[in-house]
C-alpha positions, 0 to 999 in steps of 0.5 A: 431501452428499458425492455430488459426490465421485467415487471411483476404484477400481483393480483389478489382475489378469493375466486380462482376464475377471477384470477384466471380472467384477470391474468389473461387480460394483463399478461404479456411476454415482458411481464410476470403475473403472480396470483394470490387467493388470500391476503396471507398468500399476498403478503408472502409474495409481497415480501419475496418479490418487488411488484410494479402493481398490485390489483386487490379485490375489495371483498375477500373472506378474512382480511379484505382488500382495504386491510391488506392495503393498510398493511402494505402502506405500513411496511417499508418494502411494500409501501410504494407499490401502486394499488388498484382496487377491484369491486363488484359492489354498487358505486353508491357504497362509496367503496372507491372513496374508502379505497383512495383513503387506503392509498389506492391509485385507482378503483375499478368496478366490475364488470371490468372495461378491458381496454381501460384495464390494459391501459392502466396496467401498461401505464404503471408497468411503464412507470415501474420500468422508468423508475428502475431504469433511473435507479440503475442510472443512479447506481451507475453514477454512484459507482462511477463517482466512487471509481472517480474518488478512488482514482483521485485518491490514487492520483493523490498518492501518486502525486505525493510519491512523485513530490517525495521522489522529486524532493529526494532527487533534489536532496540527492543532487545537493548531497552528491554535489557537496560530497563530490566537491569535498574530495575534488576541492582537496585534489584541486588545491593539492594540484594548484599548490604543486604547480605553484611550487613547480613554477617557482622551482621549489624542489624542497616541496617535493622531498620524499617525506612530502611526496609520501604525504601528498600521495596519502592525501591524494589516495584518501580523496580518490578513495572518497570518490570511489566510495561515492561512486560505488554507493551509487552503482550499488543502488542502481544494481539493487533497483534493477535486481542485479546486486550480485551475491557470490557466496563462499564459506568463511569465518565471520569472526575472523572477518570482523577482527581483520576489519577492526584492525583496518579501522584502527587508524580511523578510530584513533583519528575519531578519538574512539576506542574499538573492542571486539568480543567474538566467538571462534569460529563463526562459520557460514556461507555468505558473500565475504566482500558484501558482508565486509561492506555491511560491517564496515559501514556500521563501524564507519557510522559508529565512529562518525556519530560516537562522540569519541566514545567506545565502540563495542563489537560482538560476534556470536551465534544465537539460535542458529543465526550468526549475529554481529552487534555494533554498539556506540555511545554517541548521539543516538537515533530518535524513534522516528528516525529509526523508521527511516534510516534504512531508506535511501538518502536518509541520514541520522544527522541532517547537517550538511557537514555530515559525510556520506550520501545517506545510502550506506544503511539502505545498501547494507539492509538490501545486502543482508536481505539478499542473504536471507538475514535481517538488520535492526537498530535499537537506540535511545537518543543521546545514549548511543545505538546498537545495530544488529546483523543476523545471518543464517549460519547454513545456506545451501551452496546450490541455492546461493548459486541459483540466486547469484545466477538470477541476480545476474 
C-alpha cells in the first residue's frame, strides 16, 4: 500500500570507493541513493530533498560527521532525519558514545556487516514510508474535514435561504389573504345588500344614480382584484424569464402627462397635489404599457405614503438617458429599508393596513432592467422620497425584437 512512496537515502563519505560500495549495498528499485563526499555537499542535498535516512562517515576532512549531525539537529528541515554513523576507528575510542550524544540512532563499525546494514536500512525506510503514509492520511482527513465544513456552511446558507423563503411564503399568503379579502368583502356586502333590497321589493334602491354608484364601487373592487392577480402573474413571468417587452417609439413626457391626468381623482382622494415638469418631447423606444406600469406604481406609492403632501414629477434628458423623477414629502424610507424595498413582498410600512402585495417596486425594477435602465431611490426618513427611473434614449429596434423573442 505504501510502495508508491519513494525513500531517499543520503550517504556521506570522503572516499569515493566507500560511497560506491555502500550504495551497492543499500540501493533498491524503490529507493533513491544520494552521495556526498563532504559535509558541504551533504548540507546542499539535505536542504533540497527529504531523506528517510542519512549514513555519515565520522572521520572526514574539514567538518566531520559529528559536526554535520549537530548542524542537522539544529535545522528545522533536517532535525528529524535518522542518522547512522559509520567509522573504521577502534571501538575503544568511544566514537559510538559520542555519536549517540550527537543524536544518532545507530553506530556501525567497519568492516560493515552486510546483513545488518541492509536490515537496518530497510527498517528506517519502512518507518519513513509509514510516517509519510500517515501524513497523507492526515492530509486527506484534513481535506475531508475542510470539505465537510464547507458543505456544512453551504447547508447552513441553504437552510437560512429556505427559512427565509418559508417566511416570505407565509408573509405572502397572509398579505394575499388580506388584500384579496378586502375587495371580495366589498363585493359580498354589496351583493347581500342588493339581495336584501330585492327581497323587500325596494325598487328605490335601484334608481339610476344608485345603480351608477353601485357599478363604480364594483368596478373599483374588481380592478383591485385584477391588479393583485396581474402582479402575481408578472412575478411568475419574471421568474421564468417570460416577461414580454414589446418596444415601440413614443414620447415619455406625453405618457407621464396622461398618467397624471388619470391619477387626478386618486390624488384628490388622498388630498395630495400633483405637479409635472416635463421637457417636450422625450422620445425613446420602450414598451409603452410596461413603462406606464412602472410610473403608475411610483405615483401610487407617492400618493399612498405622501401624508397629503405635494407629489412632484419631472421628465427630462440627462446624459443620453431619459429620466423620470417622482418625489413626495411623506414618511420617507430609512436607509436600511432602501436596501430591501426592491425585493419581493417588501413594503415601506409593515402595517397590515398597508395596501398591496409588496411586489410593485420589485416588478418595476425588473421591467426597467429589461429595458437596459435603472431605478433608484434617495430618501430621508420623515422627509419624503425621490424615485428616479433612467432609461436609454436610443435602442436598436432589432435588438429589442430579439430580446422580445428570447423572453417569449
